[in-house]
C-alpha positions in Angstrom: 109.9 97.5 152.2 111.8 94.5 150.8 110.6 91.7 148.5 107.8 89.4 149.7 107.7 85.8 148.5 105.1 83.1 149.3 105.4 79.7 147.8 101.8 78.4 147.6 102.8 75.5 145.4 106.1 73.8 144.6 107.5 73.7 148.1 108.8 70.2 148.9 106.9 68.8 146.0 107.5 68.3 142.3 105.2 70.6 140.4 102.1 72.6 141.3 104.1 75.8 141.2 102.2 78.8 142.5 104.7 81.5 143.6 103.5 84.9 144.9 105.9 87.9 144.5 105.3 91.4 145.8 107.4 94.5 146.2 104.7 96.4 148.1 103.4 98.2 145.0 102.9 95.3 142.5 102.1 91.7 143.1 102.3 88.8 140.6 102.1 85.0 140.5 104.8 82.9 138.9 102.9 80.0 137.4 99.6 78.6 138.7 99.7 74.9 138.2 98.0 71.7 139.4 99.6 69.8 142.2 99.1 66.3 141.1 100.3 64.9 144.4 97.7 66.9 146.4 95.0 66.2 143.9 95.6 62.5 144.0 94.9 62.4 147.8 91.3 63.1 147.1 90.5 62.8 143.4 91.1 60.3 140.6 89.9 59.4 137.1 87.0 59.1 136.3 85.6 59.7 139.8 85.6 61.5 142.2 86.2 64.9 140.7 86.5 68.3 142.4 83.1 69.9 143.1 84.0 73.6 143.5 86.7 76.1 144.0 85.6 76.3 147.7 86.2 72.6 148.1 89.7 72.9 146.5 90.5 75.6 149.0 89.2 73.6 152.0 91.3 70.6 151.0 94.4 72.8 150.7 94.9 72.2 147.0 94.8 75.9 146.1 95.5 78.9 148.3 92.8 80.8 150.1 93.2 84.3 148.7 90.4 86.8 148.5 89.3 88.0 145.0 91.7 85.6 143.2 89.2 83.2 141.7 86.4 83.3 139.1 82.8 83.2 140.0 81.6 82.7 136.4 83.7 79.6 135.8 81.3 77.6 138.1 78.3 79.1 136.4 76.7 76.8 133.7 76.1 79.9 131.5 79.7 80.9 131.8 79.0 84.6 132.7 82.2 86.1 133.9 80.9 89.6 134.5 80.7 89.1 138.2 84.3 88.0 138.6 86.2 90.0 141.2 88.7 92.7 140.5 92.2 91.3 140.5 93.8 90.3 143.7 97.2 90.3 141.9 98.4 92.4 139.0 99.3 89.5 136.7 100.1 85.8 136.4 103.3 84.8 134.5 103.3 81.3 133.0 106.7 79.7 132.4 105.5 76.9 130.1 102.6 74.7 129.1 102.9 71.7 131.5 99.8 71.3 133.6 101.7 71.5 136.9 102.5 75.1 135.9 99.5 76.2 133.9 96.6 73.9 134.7 94.7 75.9 137.3 94.7 79.3 135.5 91.2 78.0 134.7 90.1 79.0 138.2 91.3 82.6 138.1 89.2 85.7 137.8 88.9 86.7 134.2 89.9 90.2 135.2 93.5 89.0 135.9 95.8 89.2 132.9 97.8 86.0 132.3 101.1 86.2 130.4 102.5 83.2 128.5 104.7 82.6 125.5 103.1 82.3 122.1 103.9 78.6 121.8 102.5 77.9 125.3 99.3 79.6 124.0 99.1 77.2 121.1 99.7 74.2 123.3 96.9 75.4 125.6 94.6 75.6 122.5 95.5 72.0 121.7 94.6 70.9 125.2 91.3 72.8 124.9 90.6 71.1 121.6 91.0 67.6 123.1 89.1 68.1 126.3 86.0 65.8 126.2 84.5 66.7 129.6 84.8 70.4 130.4 84.2 71.5 134.0 85.4 74.5 136.0 88.9 73.0 136.3 89.3 72.7 132.6 87.4 75.8 131.4 89.9 78.3 130.0 87.2 80.4 128.3 87.5 84.2 128.3 90.9 84.3 130.1 92.7 87.6 129.5 95.8 86.0 127.9 98.7 88.1 126.6 101.5 86.5 124.6 105.1 87.3 124.7 108.4 86.3 122.9 111.9 85.9 124.2 113.6 89.1 125.4 110.4 91.1 125.0 110.2 93.5 128.0 107.0 93.4 130.0 106.0 96.2 132.2 103.6 95.2 135.0 103.1 98.0 137.6 106.5 98.8 139.1 108.1 95.5 137.9 109.9 95.0 134.6 110.0 91.4 133.4 112.2 89.9 130.7 111.2 86.4 129.6 114.1 84.3 128.1 113.7 81.0 126.4 115.1 77.9 128.1 115.3 74.2 127.1 112.8 71.8 128.6 110.7 68.8 127.5 108.1 71.1 125.9 108.5 73.9 123.4 108.0 77.5 124.4 109.5 77.2 128.0 110.8 80.4 129.6 112.7 81.6 132.6 112.1 85.2 133.9 114.4 88.0 134.9 112.3 90.4 137.0 113.4 93.9 138.2 111.3 94.5 141.2 112.7 97.8 142.3 113.8 95.9 145.4 116.4 94.0 143.5 116.5 91.6 140.6 114.7 88.2 140.9 115.4 85.3 138.6 112.9 82.4 138.1 114.1 79.4 136.1 110.7 77.7 135.6 111.6 74.1 134.5 114.8 73.8 132.4 117.6 71.5 131.4 121.1 71.9 130.0 121.2 68.7 128.0 118.6 69.2 125.3 119.1 69.5 121.5 119.4 73.3 121.5 121.5 75.9 123.4 118.5 77.8 124.8 119.5 77.5 128.4 122.9 78.9 127.5 121.2 82.1 126.3 119.3 82.3 129.6 122.4 81.9 131.8 124.6 84.1 129.7 122.1 86.9 129.7 121.9 86.9 133.5 125.6 86.5 134.1 126.7 89.2 131.6 123.9 91.7 131.5 121.9 91.7 134.7 124.4 92.4 137.4 123.6 91.4 141.0 120.8 88.9 141.4 119.0 89.4 144.7 116.9 86.3 144.6 117.2 83.1 142.5 114.2 80.8 142.5 115.2 77.6 140.9 113.7 74.2 140.1 115.4 71.3 142.0 113.5 68.3 140.6 116.3 65.7 140.1 118.9 67.0 142.5 118.8 63.6 144.4 118.3 61.2 141.5 119.3 62.2 138.0 119.9 60.4 134.7 122.7 61.4 132.4 121.2 60.9 129.0 120.9 63.5 126.2 118.1 63.7 123.6 120.7 62.8 120.9 121.4 59.6 122.9 117.6 58.9 123.0 117.4 59.1 119.3 120.3 56.8 118.7 118.9 54.2 121.1 115.5 54.4 119.5 117.1 53.9 116.1 119.0 50.8 117.3 115.7 49.3 118.6 113.7 50.2 115.6 116.3 49.0 113.2 116.9 45.7 114.9 113.3 44.7 115.7 111.2 43.2 112.8 107.7 44.0 114.0 105.7 47.0 115.3 107.1 49.4 117.8 104.7 51.4 120.0 106.3 54.5 121.7 104.8 56.4 124.6 105.8 60.0 125.5 104.2 63.3 126.6 101.9 64.7 123.9 103.7 68.1 123.8 107.3 66.8 124.0 108.2 68.1 120.5 111.9 67.2 120.9 110.9 63.6 121.7 108.5 63.5 118.8 111.4 64.6 116.5 113.6 61.9 117.9 111.0 59.2 117.3 110.3 60.5 113.8 114.0 60.6 112.8 114.6 57.2 114.3 111.6 55.8 112.4 112.9 57.3 109.1 116.4 55.8 109.7 114.8 52.4 110.3 112.6 52.8 107.2 109.4 52.7 109.2 106.0 54.3 108.7 104.9 56.6 111.5 101.3 56.4 113.0 99.9 58.8 115.5 96.5 58.9 117.2 94.2 61.8 116.7 95.1 63.6 119.9 98.8 63.6 119.0 97.9 64.7 115.5 96.0 67.7 117.0 98.9 68.6 119.3 101.3 68.4 116.3 99.1 70.7 114.3 99.0 73.3 117.1 102.7 73.1 117.9 103.4 73.6 114.1 102.0 77.2 114.6 104.7 78.0 117.2 107.0 80.7 116.1 110.7 79.9 115.8 110.5 76.1 115.8 113.9 74.7 114.9 112.4 71.8 113.0 109.5 71.4 110.5 106.8 69.0 111.5 106.3 66.4 108.7 102.5 66.4 108.9 102.0 65.1 105.3 104.0 61.9 106.0 102.0 60.8 109.0 99.1 58.4 109.2 96.4 59.0 111.9 94.7 56.1 113.7 91.6 56.3 115.8 91.5 54.4 119.0 88.1 55.8 119.8 85.1 56.9 117.7 83.4 59.7 119.6 85.0 63.1 119.6 84.8 66.6 120.9 83.4 69.3 118.6 86.9 70.6 117.8 88.3 67.1 117.3 85.5 66.4 114.8 86.4 69.6 112.9 90.1 68.7 112.7 89.3 65.1 111.7 87.0 66.5 109.0 89.7 68.7 107.6 92.1 65.7 107.4 89.4 63.7 105.6 88.9 66.5 103.1 92.7 66.6 102.5 93.4 62.8 102.3 91.0 60.4 103.9 93.3 57.4 103.2 95.6 58.7 106.0 92.9 57.9 108.5 93.1 54.4 109.9 90.1 52.8 111.8 90.5 49.6 113.8 88.1 47.0 112.5 86.5 46.4 115.9 85.4 50.1 115.9 84.4 50.4 112.3 80.7 50.0 112.7 80.5 52.6 115.5 82.8 54.9 113.5 80.5 54.8 110.5 77.5 55.4 112.7 79.0 58.5 114.3 81.0 59.9 111.4 78.9 59.2 108.3 80.5 62.1 106.4 84.0 60.5 106.4 84.7 58.0 103.6 87.8 56.7 102.0 89.5 55.8 105.3 91.6 52.6 105.6 91.1 49.7 108.0 94.0 49.6 110.5 94.7 45.9 110.5 94.6 45.7 106.7 97.0 48.7 106.5 99.4 47.0 109.0 99.3 43.7 107.1 100.0 45.4 103.8 102.9 47.3 105.3 104.3 44.0 106.6 104.1 42.4 103.1 105.9 45.4 101.5 108.6 45.3 104.2 107.5 48.6 105.7 107.5 48.3 109.4 105.4 50.4 111.7 106.2 52.9 114.5 103.0 53.8 116.4 102.9 56.6 118.9 100.8 55.3 121.8 97.4 56.7 122.7 98.5 57.3 126.3 98.6 54.4 128.8 95.0 53.5 128.6 95.1 49.7 128.1 91.6 49.7 126.5 92.7 52.1 123.8 96.1 50.5 123.4 94.6 47.0 123.0 92.5 48.2 120.1 95.6 49.0 118.0 98.4 46.8 119.5 99.4 43.5 117.9 100.8 40.5 119.7 104.6 40.4 119.6 105.1 44.2 119.4 107.5 46.2 121.5 106.4 49.0 123.8 109.0 51.8 124.4 108.4 54.0 127.4 110.1 57.2 126.2 109.0 59.4 129.2 109.7 59.4 132.9 108.7 56.3 135.0 105.4 56.6 136.9 105.5 58.7 140.0 103.0 58.3 142.8 100.9 55.4 143.9 98.1 55.9 141.5 100.4 56.1 138.4 102.4 53.1 139.6 99.2 51.0 139.9 98.1 52.1 136.5 101.5 51.2 135.0 101.5 47.8 136.8 98.1 47.1 135.3 99.5 47.9 131.8 102.5 45.5 132.4 100.1 42.7 133.4 98.1 43.1 130.1 101.4 43.3 128.1 102.4 40.0 129.7 99.3 38.4 128.3 99.9 40.1 124.9 103.6 39.2 124.8 104.8 42.8 124.7 108.0 43.7 126.4 108.8 47.2 127.6 112.0 49.2 126.9 112.7 52.4 128.8 114.5 55.1 126.8 114.3 58.6 128.2 116.2 61.9 128.7 114.8 64.1 131.4 113.4 67.6 130.9 115.0 68.7 134.2 118.5 70.0 134.9 121.1 67.6 136.4 122.7 68.4 139.8 126.1 69.2 138.2 124.5 71.6 135.7 122.5 73.3 138.4 125.6 73.8 140.5 127.3 75.3 137.4 124.4 77.6 136.8 124.3 78.9 140.3 128.1 79.4 140.4 127.9 81.4 137.1 125.0 83.6 138.3 126.1 83.9 141.9 122.8 85.1 143.4 122.6 86.5 147.0 119.6 84.4 148.0 118.3 81.1 146.7 114.9 79.5 147.0 114.7 76.0 145.6 111.3 74.8 144.5 109.8 72.0 142.4 111.7 69.3 144.3 111.5 67.2 147.5 115.3 67.1 148.4 116.1 70.8 148.5 118.4 70.4 151.6 120.5 68.1 149.5 121.0 70.9 146.9 122.0 73.3 149.6 124.6 70.9 150.9 125.8 69.9 147.5 126.3 73.5 146.1 127.6 75.0 149.3 125.9 76.3 152.4 128.4 79.0 153.2 128.6 80.6 149.7 125.0 81.6 149.4 122.0 82.3 151.6 119.6 79.5 151.2 115.9 79.8 152.0 114.1 76.4 152.0 110.5 77.3 151.5 107.5 76.1 153.5 104.1 76.2 151.8 102.3 79.4 152.6 105.0 80.9 154.7 105.9 84.5 154.0 109.6 85.1 153.0 110.9 88.7 153.1 114.1 89.5 151.2 115.6 92.8 152.3 
């Protein structure tokens, strides 16, 4: 029969992974993420937004597969009883980034979705901070099963072993899948230059315990253009900047990048700074703190929470209320929002005014590190003081829309007198490390995904040594 593979997302694009695997008896999806590149062709924030699953299929954003999608998710009452019987046996999620997990919201609630326990907590954080819930962000009543590293999953005739890898989000996994037609390995997203040795475990397990690998599906994000900076170097650079500069530092990075948060926190401590986070980051930290096996404790009690907005989702209000019950003085409200804050949150008293807190800190020689409320200039302008420094501690903007948004931010920073530093270590594997990984595993067949220069990878690693299959979206690949 052979092994059938169809790359519905992640072929010649970064992200949006949706990879169908079948051995004739059992079929699964590896990830079911949002393709931001495809979405941006038609949709933006705040409008227009997708109208229906049918529209997403017509625009080629998600694959047209019978019985795959939910009927109830578009129903205002949220009744999922009419959802179709599963078109696949399961969906396996490698990690919690939206380009790998985001569109599980569209799936029939009769399909079981497997994800790591930490990924589940990060999804809960996302759900808690969603203000406008529609069918693309409704994760209610999904059949989610958690797993831990090395825990064997039996799905039909396939046996899956998830193994942790290092990435720019906690709880990332690669998969070793015995399909009865040969062993398939899927890397998800990973790197070999993080703060832990998680990817070592993944590679050693495959090289020493698996035997022949029939098919290796690997990410290839930065094969053509890669930095060579480790997370430890990021922390040292942040420490240098924070220790030298005499005023506020605002740092922007992905909400769920726990390693980057730890780097920022330790750099702030070394520079004798007070750390402020916005409410959304505070919520993510609280959910990530529940993740099993975290290597570092999150210092929640030493962090102040500022509010760049005054209206909140129901869950945000509950979490803010718990913080107010514990210690309301750790809540910082910008003066220009105070009257609205008091109107909408009358039960919260004992908070501090943000500017007064910043001025008092300055008088006592306690400088401030503030984690940015994203790149929304309206929110940033409510908390940013003239003469601060903005550190972009994430990847540079990709795509026309992001570049325009970032240029708008730079224009406002010019008016405010705020320069930008870029300090970042990628969450993706370098070309040299990827070559080393392939040479250690020595698979028979390789399908590179999650990248736009896959031919370069083939030529760099060696075209004669391995059978390379460069995927085309929606094209069936049969491995015999």
